[in-house]
PDB file of N, CA, C, O and CB in Angstrom:
ATOM      1  N   UNK A   1      -1.342  -0.464   1.120  1.00  0.00           N
ATOM      2  CA  UNK A   1      -0.711  -1.696   0.801  1.00  0.00           C
ATOM      3  C   UNK A   1      -1.024  -2.258  -0.594  1.00  0.00           C
ATOM      4  O   UNK A   1      -0.202  -2.918  -1.231  1.00  0.00           O
ATOM      5  CB  UNK A   1      -1.082  -2.663   1.805  1.00  0.00           C
ATOM      6  N   UNK A   2      -2.303  -1.949  -1.050  1.00  0.00           N
ATOM      7  CA  UNK A   2      -2.567  -2.356  -2.353  1.00  0.00           C
ATOM      8  C   UNK A   2      -1.760  -1.535  -3.383  1.00  0.00           C
ATOM      9  O   UNK A   2      -1.308  -2.078  -4.392  1.00  0.00           O
ATOM     10  CB  UNK A   2      -4.022  -2.260  -2.601  1.00  0.00           C
ATOM     11  N   UNK A   3      -1.584  -0.240  -3.125  1.00  0.00           N
ATOM     12  CA  UNK A   3      -0.951   0.689  -4.105  1.00  0.00           C
ATOM     13  C   UNK A   3       0.574   0.225  -4.256  1.00  0.00           C
ATOM     14  O   UNK A   3       1.157   0.363  -5.332  1.00  0.00           O
ATOM     15  CB  UNK A   3      -1.069   2.283  -3.584  1.00  0.00           C
ATOM     16  N   UNK A   4       1.153  -0.291  -3.209  1.00  0.00           N
ATOM     17  CA  UNK A   4       2.547  -0.774  -3.282  1.00  0.00           C
ATOM     18  C   UNK A   4       2.711  -2.236  -3.608  1.00  0.00           C
ATOM     19  O   UNK A   4       3.828  -2.739  -3.723  1.00  0.00           O
ATOM     20  CB  UNK A   4       3.220  -0.517  -2.005  1.00  0.00           C
ATOM     21  N   UNK A   5       1.565  -2.931  -3.762  1.00  0.00           N
ATOM     22  CA  UNK A   5       1.604  -4.334  -4.135  1.00  0.00           C
ATOM     23  C   UNK A   5       1.969  -5.272  -3.131  1.00  0.00           C
ATOM     24  O   UNK A   5       2.474  -6.345  -3.464  1.00  0.00           O
ATOM     25  CB  UNK A   5       2.452  -4.523  -5.166  1.00  0.00           C
ATOM     26  N   UNK A   6       1.762  -4.975  -1.894  1.00  0.00           N
ATOM     27  CA  UNK A   6       2.206  -5.904  -0.840  1.00  0.00           C
ATOM     28  C   UNK A   6       1.062  -6.607  -0.088  1.00  0.00           C
ATOM     29  O   UNK A   6       1.288  -7.343   0.873  1.00  0.00           O
ATOM     30  CB  UNK A   6       3.052  -5.154   0.152  1.00  0.00           C
ATOM     31  N   UNK A   7      -0.205  -6.350  -0.568  1.00  0.00           N
ATOM     32  CA  UNK A   7      -1.401  -7.065  -0.059  1.00  0.00           C
ATOM     33  C   UNK A   7      -1.463  -8.282  -0.903  1.00  0.00           C
ATOM     34  O   UNK A   7      -1.796  -8.133  -2.079  1.00  0.00           O
ATOM     35  CB  UNK A   7      -2.759  -6.208  -0.136  1.00  0.00           C
ATOM     36  N   UNK A   8      -1.189  -9.459  -0.460  1.00  0.00           N
ATOM     37  CA  UNK A   8      -1.110 -10.696  -1.235  1.00  0.00           C
ATOM     38  C   UNK A   8      -1.783 -11.836  -0.626  1.00  0.00           C
ATOM     39  O   UNK A   8      -2.069 -11.859   0.571  1.00  0.00           O
ATOM     40  CB  UNK A   8       0.254 -11.058  -1.466  1.00  0.00           C
ATOM     41  N   UNK A   9      -2.044 -12.794  -1.450  1.00  0.00           N
ATOM     42  CA  UNK A   9      -2.500 -14.042  -1.056  1.00  0.00           C
ATOM     43  C   UNK A   9      -1.334 -14.798  -0.337  1.00  0.00           C
ATOM     44  O   UNK A   9      -0.237 -14.850  -0.893  1.00  0.00           O
ATOM     45  CB  UNK A   9      -3.039 -14.801  -2.269  1.00  0.00           C
ATOM     46  N   UNK A  10      -1.530 -15.371   0.851  1.00  0.00           N
ATOM     47  CA  UNK A  10      -0.588 -16.103   1.610  1.00  0.00           C
ATOM     48  C   UNK A  10      -1.055 -17.458   1.880  1.00  0.00           C
ATOM     49  O   UNK A  10      -2.250 -17.730   1.992  1.00  0.00           O
ATOM     50  CB  UNK A  10      -0.284 -15.433   2.838  1.00  0.00           C
ATOM     51  N   UNK A  11      -0.036 -18.371   1.992  1.00  0.00           N
ATOM     52  CA  UNK A  11      -0.380 -19.769   2.287  1.00  0.00           C
ATOM     53  C   UNK A  11       0.391 -20.223   3.503  1.00  0.00           C
ATOM     54  O   UNK A  11       1.605 -20.392   3.394  1.00  0.00           O
ATOM     55  CB  UNK A  11      -0.080 -20.693   1.080  1.00  0.00           C
ATOM     56  N   UNK A  12      -0.192 -20.423   4.596  1.00  0.00           N
ATOM     57  CA  UNK A  12       0.481 -20.854   5.772  1.00  0.00           C
ATOM     58  C   UNK A  12      -0.113 -22.140   6.285  1.00  0.00           C
ATOM     59  O   UNK A  12      -1.281 -22.178   6.671  1.00  0.00           O
ATOM     60  CB  UNK A  12       0.431 -19.797   6.815  1.00  0.00           C
ATOM     61  N   UNK A  13       0.633 -23.139   6.293  1.00  0.00           N
ATOM     62  CA  UNK A  13       0.318 -24.501   6.749  1.00  0.00           C
ATOM     63  C   UNK A  13      -0.984 -24.966   5.999  1.00  0.00           C
ATOM     64  O   UNK A  13      -1.859 -25.559   6.629  1.00  0.00           O
ATOM     65  CB  UNK A  13       0.123 -24.540   8.362  1.00  0.00           C
ATOM     66  N   UNK A  14      -1.114 -24.706   4.681  1.00  0.00           N
ATOM     67  CA  UNK A  14      -2.157 -25.112   3.894  1.00  0.00           C
ATOM     68  C   UNK A  14      -3.469 -24.225   3.919  1.00  0.00           C
ATOM     69  O   UNK A  14      -4.458 -24.469   3.227  1.00  0.00           O
ATOM     70  CB  UNK A  14      -2.442 -26.439   4.282  1.00  0.00           C
ATOM     71  N   UNK A  15      -3.360 -23.213   4.763  1.00  0.00           N
ATOM     72  CA  UNK A  15      -4.542 -22.292   4.859  1.00  0.00           C
ATOM     73  C   UNK A  15      -4.193 -21.023   4.023  1.00  0.00           C
ATOM     74  O   UNK A  15      -3.172 -20.368   4.229  1.00  0.00           O
ATOM     75  CB  UNK A  15      -4.881 -21.898   6.427  1.00  0.00           C
ATOM     76  N   UNK A  16      -5.119 -20.722   3.060  1.00  0.00           N
ATOM     77  CA  UNK A  16      -4.850 -19.563   2.228  1.00  0.00           C
ATOM     78  C   UNK A  16      -5.623 -18.320   2.787  1.00  0.00           C
ATOM     79  O   UNK A  16      -6.838 -18.387   2.972  1.00  0.00           O
ATOM     80  CB  UNK A  16      -5.260 -19.863   0.736  1.00  0.00           C
ATOM     81  N   UNK A  17      -4.938 -17.241   3.040  1.00  0.00           N
ATOM     82  CA  UNK A  17      -5.467 -16.017   3.433  1.00  0.00           C
ATOM     83  C   UNK A  17      -4.851 -14.891   2.756  1.00  0.00           C
ATOM     84  O   UNK A  17      -3.915 -15.058   1.975  1.00  0.00           O
ATOM     85  CB  UNK A  17      -5.359 -15.864   4.810  1.00  0.00           C
ATOM     86  N   UNK A  18      -5.363 -13.692   3.038  1.00  0.00           N
ATOM     87  CA  UNK A  18      -4.798 -12.473   2.428  1.00  0.00           C
ATOM     88  C   UNK A  18      -3.994 -11.769   3.581  1.00  0.00           C
ATOM     89  O   UNK A  18      -4.390 -11.789   4.746  1.00  0.00           O
ATOM     90  CB  UNK A  18      -5.980 -11.496   1.797  1.00  0.00           C
ATOM     91  N   UNK A  19      -2.932 -11.196   3.209  1.00  0.00           N
ATOM     92  CA  UNK A  19      -2.071 -10.524   4.197  1.00  0.00           C
ATOM     93  C   UNK A  19      -1.024  -9.624   3.646  1.00  0.00           C
ATOM     94  O   UNK A  19      -0.875  -9.524   2.428  1.00  0.00           O
ATOM     95  CB  UNK A  19      -1.415 -11.507   5.014  1.00  0.00           C
ATOM     96  N   UNK A  20      -0.326  -8.996   4.456  1.00  0.00           N
ATOM     97  CA  UNK A  20       0.779  -8.145   3.994  1.00  0.00           C
ATOM     98  C   UNK A  20       2.095  -8.865   3.887  1.00  0.00           C
ATOM     99  O   UNK A  20       2.594  -9.438   4.855  1.00  0.00           O
ATOM    100  CB  UNK A  20       0.942  -6.989   4.906  1.00  0.00           C
ATOM    101  N   UNK A  21       2.665  -8.824   2.661  1.00  0.00           N
ATOM    102  CA  UNK A  21       4.015  -9.403   2.462  1.00  0.00           C
ATOM    103  C   UNK A  21       5.137  -8.508   2.976  1.00  0.00           C
ATOM    104  O   UNK A  21       5.240  -7.369   2.521  1.00  0.00           O
ATOM    105  CB  UNK A  21       4.244  -9.681   0.988  1.00  0.00           C
ATOM    106  N   UNK A  22       5.962  -8.949   3.875  1.00  0.00           N
ATOM    107  CA  UNK A  22       7.021  -8.080   4.439  1.00  0.00           C
ATOM    108  C   UNK A  22       7.900  -7.518   3.375  1.00  0.00           C
ATOM    109  O   UNK A  22       8.628  -8.245   2.699  1.00  0.00           O
ATOM    110  CB  UNK A  22       7.870  -8.837   5.434  1.00  0.00           C
ATOM    111  N   UNK A  23       7.833  -6.189   3.218  1.00  0.00           N
ATOM    112  CA  UNK A  23       8.617  -5.491   2.193  1.00  0.00           C
ATOM    113  C   UNK A  23       9.071  -4.176   2.744  1.00  0.00           C
ATOM    114  O   UNK A  23       8.346  -3.518   3.490  1.00  0.00           O
ATOM    115  CB  UNK A  23       7.807  -5.283   0.897  1.00  0.00           C
ATOM    116  N   UNK A  24      10.268  -3.789   2.380  1.00  0.00           N
ATOM    117  CA  UNK A  24      10.834  -2.510   2.808  1.00  0.00           C
ATOM    118  C   UNK A  24      10.983  -1.580   1.562  1.00  0.00           C
ATOM    119  O   UNK A  24      11.509  -2.033   0.545  1.00  0.00           O
ATOM    120  CB  UNK A  24      12.234  -2.734   3.529  1.00  0.00           C
ATOM    121  N   UNK A  25      10.552  -0.337   1.612  1.00  0.00           N
ATOM    122  CA  UNK A  25      10.725   0.574   0.586  1.00  0.00           C
ATOM    123  C   UNK A  25      11.445   1.739   1.082  1.00  0.00           C
ATOM    124  O   UNK A  25      11.145   2.204   2.182  1.00  0.00           O
ATOM    125  CB  UNK A  25       9.473   0.942  -0.001  1.00  0.00           C
ATOM    126  N   UNK A  26      12.409   2.274   0.340  1.00  0.00           N
ATOM    127  CA  UNK A  26      13.191   3.462   0.673  1.00  0.00           C
ATOM    128  C   UNK A  26      12.584   4.506  -0.298  1.00  0.00           C
ATOM    129  O   UNK A  26      12.623   4.341  -1.517  1.00  0.00           O
ATOM    130  CB  UNK A  26      14.838   3.247   0.491  1.00  0.00           C
ATOM    131  N   UNK A  27      12.048   5.536   0.265  1.00  0.00           N
ATOM    132  CA  UNK A  27      11.443   6.654  -0.591  1.00  0.00           C
ATOM    133  C   UNK A  27      12.436   7.795  -0.489  1.00  0.00           C
ATOM    134  O   UNK A  27      12.858   8.218   0.587  1.00  0.00           O
ATOM    135  CB  UNK A  27       9.928   7.131  -0.083  1.00  0.00           C
ATOM    136  N   UNK A  28      12.804   8.294  -1.751  1.00  0.00           N
ATOM    137  CA  UNK A  28      13.819   9.381  -1.693  1.00  0.00           C
ATOM    138  C   UNK A  28      13.150  10.753  -1.441  1.00  0.00           C
ATOM    139  O   UNK A  28      11.937  10.856  -1.261  1.00  0.00           O
ATOM    140  CB  UNK A  28      14.643   9.429  -3.031  1.00  0.00           C
ATOM    141  N   UNK A  29      13.998  11.793  -1.438  1.00  0.00           N
ATOM    142  CA  UNK A  29      13.482  13.142  -1.188  1.00  0.00           C
ATOM    143  C   UNK A  29      12.494  13.742  -2.061  1.00  0.00           C
ATOM    144  O   UNK A  29      11.851  14.732  -1.712  1.00  0.00           O
ATOM    145  CB  UNK A  29      14.496  13.991  -1.169  1.00  0.00           C
ATOM    146  N   UNK A  30      12.345  13.147  -3.242  1.00  0.00           N
ATOM    147  CA  UNK A  30      11.392  13.557  -4.290  1.00  0.00           C
ATOM    148  C   UNK A  30      10.049  12.727  -4.173  1.00  0.00           C
ATOM    149  O   UNK A  30       9.088  12.973  -4.903  1.00  0.00           O
ATOM    150  CB  UNK A  30      12.055  13.353  -5.731  1.00  0.00           C
ATOM    151  N   UNK A  31      10.038  11.798  -3.278  1.00  0.00           N
ATOM    152  CA  UNK A  31       8.871  10.937  -3.037  1.00  0.00           C
ATOM    153  C   UNK A  31       8.763   9.784  -3.974  1.00  0.00           C
ATOM    154  O   UNK A  31       7.691   9.209  -4.160  1.00  0.00           O
ATOM    155  CB  UNK A  31       7.635  11.723  -3.123  1.00  0.00           C
ATOM    156  N   UNK A  32       9.972   9.415  -4.614  1.00  0.00           N
ATOM    157  CA  UNK A  32       9.980   8.299  -5.432  1.00  0.00           C
ATOM    158  C   UNK A  32      10.589   7.078  -4.757  1.00  0.00           C
ATOM    159  O   UNK A  32      11.455   7.192  -3.889  1.00  0.00           O
ATOM    160  CB  UNK A  32      10.676   8.618  -6.653  1.00  0.00           C
ATOM    161  N   UNK A  33      10.124   5.926  -5.169  1.00  0.00           N
ATOM    162  CA  UNK A  33      10.712   4.655  -4.483  1.00  0.00           C
ATOM    163  C   UNK A  33      12.047   4.469  -5.063  1.00  0.00           C
ATOM    164  O   UNK A  33      12.211   4.287  -6.269  1.00  0.00           O
ATOM    165  CB  UNK A  33       9.821   3.303  -4.703  1.00  0.00           C
ATOM    166  N   UNK A  34      13.073   4.516  -4.141  1.00  0.00           N
ATOM    167  CA  UNK A  34      14.485   4.438  -4.625  1.00  0.00           C
ATOM    168  C   UNK A  34      14.984   2.977  -4.475  1.00  0.00           C
ATOM    169  O   UNK A  34      15.921   2.628  -5.194  1.00  0.00           O
ATOM    170  CB  UNK A  34      15.436   5.446  -3.800  1.00  0.00           C
ATOM    171  N   UNK A  35      14.479   2.158  -3.669  1.00  0.00           N
ATOM    172  CA  UNK A  35      14.887   0.851  -3.439  1.00  0.00           C
ATOM    173  C   UNK A  35      13.767   0.013  -2.796  1.00  0.00           C
ATOM    174  O   UNK A  35      13.019   0.492  -1.944  1.00  0.00           O
ATOM    175  CB  UNK A  35      16.102   0.864  -2.605  1.00  0.00           C
ATOM    176  N   UNK A  36      13.679  -1.269  -3.240  1.00  0.00           N
ATOM    177  CA  UNK A  36      12.747  -2.170  -2.672  1.00  0.00           C
ATOM    178  C   UNK A  36      13.357  -3.470  -2.225  1.00  0.00           C
ATOM    179  O   UNK A  36      14.146  -4.052  -2.970  1.00  0.00           O
ATOM    180  CB  UNK A  36      11.692  -2.425  -3.618  1.00  0.00           C
ATOM    181  N   UNK A  37      13.025  -3.964  -1.020  1.00  0.00           N
ATOM    182  CA  UNK A  37      13.445  -5.241  -0.490  1.00  0.00           C
ATOM    183  C   UNK A  37      12.212  -6.101  -0.359  1.00  0.00           C
ATOM    184  O   UNK A  37      11.545  -5.999   0.670  1.00  0.00           O
ATOM    185  CB  UNK A  37      14.181  -5.089   0.868  1.00  0.00           C
ATOM    186  N   UNK A  38      11.844  -6.957  -1.331  1.00  0.00           N
ATOM    187  CA  UNK A  38      10.691  -7.756  -1.231  1.00  0.00           C
ATOM    188  C   UNK A  38      10.891  -9.088  -0.300  1.00  0.00           C
ATOM    189  O   UNK A  38      12.004  -9.570  -0.088  1.00  0.00           O
ATOM    190  CB  UNK A  38      10.283  -8.125  -2.666  1.00  0.00           C
ATOM    191  N   UNK A  39       9.809  -9.562   0.168  1.00  0.00           N
ATOM    192  CA  UNK A  39       9.893 -10.747   0.939  1.00  0.00           C
ATOM    193  C   UNK A  39      10.993 -10.739   2.059  1.00  0.00           C
ATOM    194  O   UNK A  39      11.834 -11.636   2.118  1.00  0.00           O
ATOM    195  CB  UNK A  39      10.123 -11.865   0.010  1.00  0.00           C
ATOM    196  N   UNK A  40      10.958  -9.778   2.873  1.00  0.00           N
ATOM    197  CA  UNK A  40      12.006  -9.541   3.842  1.00  0.00           C
ATOM    198  C   UNK A  40      12.025 -10.615   4.950  1.00  0.00           C
ATOM    199  O   UNK A  40      10.990 -11.014   5.483  1.00  0.00           O
ATOM    200  CB  UNK A  40      11.831  -8.160   4.452  1.00  0.00           C
ATOM    201  N   UNK A  41      13.234 -11.053   5.262  1.00  0.00           N
ATOM    202  CA  UNK A  41      13.518 -11.896   6.341  1.00  0.00           C
ATOM    203  C   UNK A  41      14.071 -11.008   7.440  1.00  0.00           C
ATOM    204  O   UNK A  41      14.950 -10.194   7.155  1.00  0.00           O
ATOM    205  CB  UNK A  41      14.479 -13.020   5.942  1.00  0.00           C
ATOM    206  N   UNK A  42      13.619 -11.112   8.655  1.00  0.00           N
ATOM    207  CA  UNK A  42      13.917 -10.125   9.695  1.00  0.00           C
ATOM    208  C   UNK A  42      15.447 -10.106  10.060  1.00  0.00           C
ATOM    209  O   UNK A  42      16.073  -9.051  10.154  1.00  0.00           O
ATOM    210  CB  UNK A  42      13.060 -10.440  10.966  1.00  0.00           C
ATOM    211  N   UNK A  43      15.976 -11.282  10.247  1.00  0.00           N
ATOM    212  CA  UNK A  43      17.380 -11.436  10.706  1.00  0.00           C
ATOM    213  C   UNK A  43      18.380 -10.763   9.715  1.00  0.00           C
ATOM    214  O   UNK A  43      18.546 -11.213   8.582  1.00  0.00           O
ATOM    215  CB  UNK A  43      17.729 -12.965  10.863  1.00  0.00           C
ATOM    216  N   UNK A  44      19.031  -9.680  10.183  1.00  0.00           N
ATOM    217  CA  UNK A  44      19.986  -8.957   9.394  1.00  0.00           C
ATOM    218  C   UNK A  44      19.517  -7.931   8.495  1.00  0.00           C
ATOM    219  O   UNK A  44      20.314  -7.205   7.901  1.00  0.00           O
ATOM    220  CB  UNK A  44      20.688  -9.817   8.663  1.00  0.00           C
ATOM    221  N   UNK A  45      18.210  -7.827   8.359  1.00  0.00           N
ATOM    222  CA  UNK A  45      17.605  -6.876   7.360  1.00  0.00           C
ATOM    223  C   UNK A  45      17.963  -5.446   7.668  1.00  0.00           C
ATOM    224  O   UNK A  45      18.368  -4.718   6.762  1.00  0.00           O
ATOM    225  CB  UNK A  45      16.066  -7.010   7.328  1.00  0.00           C
ATOM    226  N   UNK A  46      17.832  -5.006   8.912  1.00  0.00           N
ATOM    227  CA  UNK A  46      18.085  -3.547   9.258  1.00  0.00           C
ATOM    228  C   UNK A  46      19.511  -3.252   8.879  1.00  0.00           C
ATOM    229  O   UNK A  46      19.773  -2.155   8.386  1.00  0.00           O
ATOM    230  CB  UNK A  46      17.838  -3.220  10.829  1.00  0.00           C
ATOM    231  N   UNK A  47      20.432  -4.130   9.069  1.00  0.00           N
ATOM    232  CA  UNK A  47      21.922  -3.857   8.750  1.00  0.00           C
ATOM    233  C   UNK A  47      21.951  -3.713   7.207  1.00  0.00           C
ATOM    234  O   UNK A  47      22.627  -2.816   6.702  1.00  0.00           O
ATOM    235  CB  UNK A  47      22.971  -5.114   9.282  1.00  0.00           C
ATOM    236  N   UNK A  48      21.260  -4.545   6.473  1.00  0.00           N
ATOM    237  CA  UNK A  48      21.279  -4.431   4.980  1.00  0.00           C
ATOM    238  C   UNK A  48      20.735  -3.120   4.558  1.00  0.00           C
ATOM    239  O   UNK A  48      21.299  -2.465   3.682  1.00  0.00           O
ATOM    240  CB  UNK A  48      20.472  -5.553   4.308  1.00  0.00           C
ATOM    241  N   UNK A  49      19.626  -2.704   5.169  1.00  0.00           N
ATOM    242  CA  UNK A  49      18.943  -1.405   4.702  1.00  0.00           C
ATOM    243  C   UNK A  49      19.869  -0.268   4.995  1.00  0.00           C
ATOM    244  O   UNK A  49      20.074   0.589   4.137  1.00  0.00           O
ATOM    245  CB  UNK A  49      17.524  -1.147   5.431  1.00  0.00           C
ATOM    246  N   UNK A  50      20.453  -0.223   6.206  1.00  0.00           N
ATOM    247  CA  UNK A  50      21.292   0.905   6.567  1.00  0.00           C
ATOM    248  C   UNK A  50      22.534   0.959   5.742  1.00  0.00           C
ATOM    249  O   UNK A  50      23.028   2.057   5.486  1.00  0.00           O
ATOM    250  CB  UNK A  50      21.650   0.852   8.010  1.00  0.00           C
ATOM    251  N   UNK A  51      23.083  -0.159   5.302  1.00  0.00           N
ATOM    252  CA  UNK A  51      24.272  -0.174   4.410  1.00  0.00           C
ATOM    253  C   UNK A  51      23.986   0.332   3.026  1.00  0.00           C
ATOM    254  O   UNK A  51      24.894   0.733   2.298  1.00  0.00           O
ATOM    255  CB  UNK A  51      24.825  -1.563   4.303  1.00  0.00           C
ATOM    256  N   UNK A  52      22.653   0.312   2.641  1.00  0.00           N
ATOM    257  CA  UNK A  52      22.251   0.836   1.328  1.00  0.00           C
ATOM    258  C   UNK A  52      21.692   2.221   1.299  1.00  0.00           C
ATOM    259  O   UNK A  52      21.210   2.655   0.253  1.00  0.00           O
ATOM    260  CB  UNK A  52      21.274  -0.035   0.751  1.00  0.00           C
ATOM    261  N   UNK A  53      21.730   2.930   2.378  1.00  0.00           N
ATOM    262  CA  UNK A  53      21.215   4.234   2.505  1.00  0.00           C
ATOM    263  C   UNK A  53      22.281   5.234   2.130  1.00  0.00           C
ATOM    264  O   UNK A  53      22.039   6.440   2.172  1.00  0.00           O
ATOM    265  CB  UNK A  53      20.705   4.469   3.891  1.00  0.00           C
TER     266      UNK A  53
END
């Protein structure tokens, strides 16, 4: 998570903690990051990802 930069400080209801920021990465056949969706909202996300593959 640290290597991909998704381990972040989060603030929920005034309480600051460390946690994983929802992020989707598409890794290509050569092992490179081809696309990133940061701060993912769950609703509709799978449809968006599949449309971009």
